[in-house]
Structures are given as C-alpha cells and as structure tokens.
C-alpha positions in Angstrom: -55.5 -81.5 14.8 -52.5 -80.5 13.0 -51.2 -82.1 9.9 -47.7 -81.5 8.9 -46.6 -82.9 5.6 -43.1 -82.7 4.3 -41.7 -83.5 0.8 -38.9 -85.8 1.3 -38.4 -86.6 -2.5 -36.0 -85.2 -5.0 -38.1 -83.0 -7.3 -38.0 -83.6 -11.0 -36.7 -80.6 -12.8 -38.5 -81.5 -16.0 -42.1 -82.7 -16.3 -43.6 -83.9 -19.6 -47.5 -84.7 -19.7 -48.4 -88.0 -21.3 -50.7 -88.2 -24.3 -53.1 -90.2 -22.2 -53.9 -87.0 -20.1 -54.5 -84.9 -23.0 -58.0 -84.1 -24.4 -59.4 -86.4 -27.2 -58.6 -83.8 -29.8 -54.7 -83.4 -29.0 -54.1 -87.0 -28.4 -53.5 -87.7 -32.1 -51.3 -84.5 -32.8 -47.6 -84.4 -32.2 -47.2 -81.6 -29.5 -44.2 -82.7 -27.5 -42.9 -79.3 -27.2 -46.2 -78.2 -25.6 -46.2 -81.0 -23.2 -42.8 -80.7 -21.6 -42.5 -78.0 -18.7 -39.1 -77.1 -16.9 -39.5 -76.3 -13.2 -38.2 -72.8 -12.5 -39.4 -72.0 -8.9 -40.6 -73.9 -5.6 -42.2 -71.9 -2.9 -41.8 -73.7 0.8 -43.9 -73.0 3.8 -42.3 -73.1 7.1 -44.7 -73.1 10.2 -47.9 -74.2 11.4 -50.3 -71.6 10.1 -50.4 -69.5 6.8 -50.4 -66.2 8.7 -47.7 -66.8 11.4 -45.0 -68.6 9.5 -42.6 -67.9 7.0 -42.3 -68.6 3.1 -39.2 -69.2 1.1 -38.5 -69.9 -2.4 -35.9 -71.6 -4.4 -35.7 -70.1 -8.2 -33.8 -70.9 -11.2 -31.9 -68.0 -12.6 -31.2 -68.3 -16.4 -28.5 -65.8 -16.2 -26.6 -67.9 -13.5 -27.6 -71.0 -15.1 -28.3 -72.1 -11.6 -30.5 -72.1 -8.5 -30.9 -69.4 -5.7 -32.6 -69.9 -2.3 -34.3 -66.6 -1.5 -35.9 -65.6 2.2 -36.6 -62.3 3.7 -33.1 -61.3 4.5 -30.7 -63.5 2.2 -30.3 -64.8 -1.3 -27.7 -67.5 -1.7 -26.8 -69.9 -4.6 -27.7 -73.5 -4.2 -27.3 -76.6 -6.4 -30.3 -78.7 -7.9 -30.0 -81.2 -5.3 -30.8 -78.7 -2.7 -34.2 -77.8 -4.5 
C-alpha cells in the first residue's frame, strides 16, 4: 500500500505557541517573544520512496527579503504564495 499525502493549504509564515501549550512554570510569565516563530524554510519530497526520489526546498533569504526555490540544478526567486 502506498500512501500519498500532499499539502494543499497555504502555509502560515508566523507561528505563535499559545500559553495553554506551555509548561505550568511558564504559563504565568510574559514570554511572547519566545513563543513566536518565523518560517524560514520548507523541504518538499517528490516521489514514492526516500531513496529513489528528489527533495527540493524553499528558503527565505534575509538579504533578498524574499523566497527562493532550490533544487539540484536551479535556484529561482518565488513569492510567498508559492511556498
């Protein structure tokens, strides 16, 4: 049986961990800066097996203030909606 799963949803570029998920010792402290994360890379798997397929990645480049798609042979600029 082969299970093929594909993400068809727009990724959020920022993630904030809610206080409810924190340990009891941290719930009462104001650590918002330590609970907010910024997505900087996504790795994609293309194929049916880990050994006979290809991986590509989308990376946020701070110097460009934008995203790039990288595979074995090319690097191209993409917009955040293509991530």
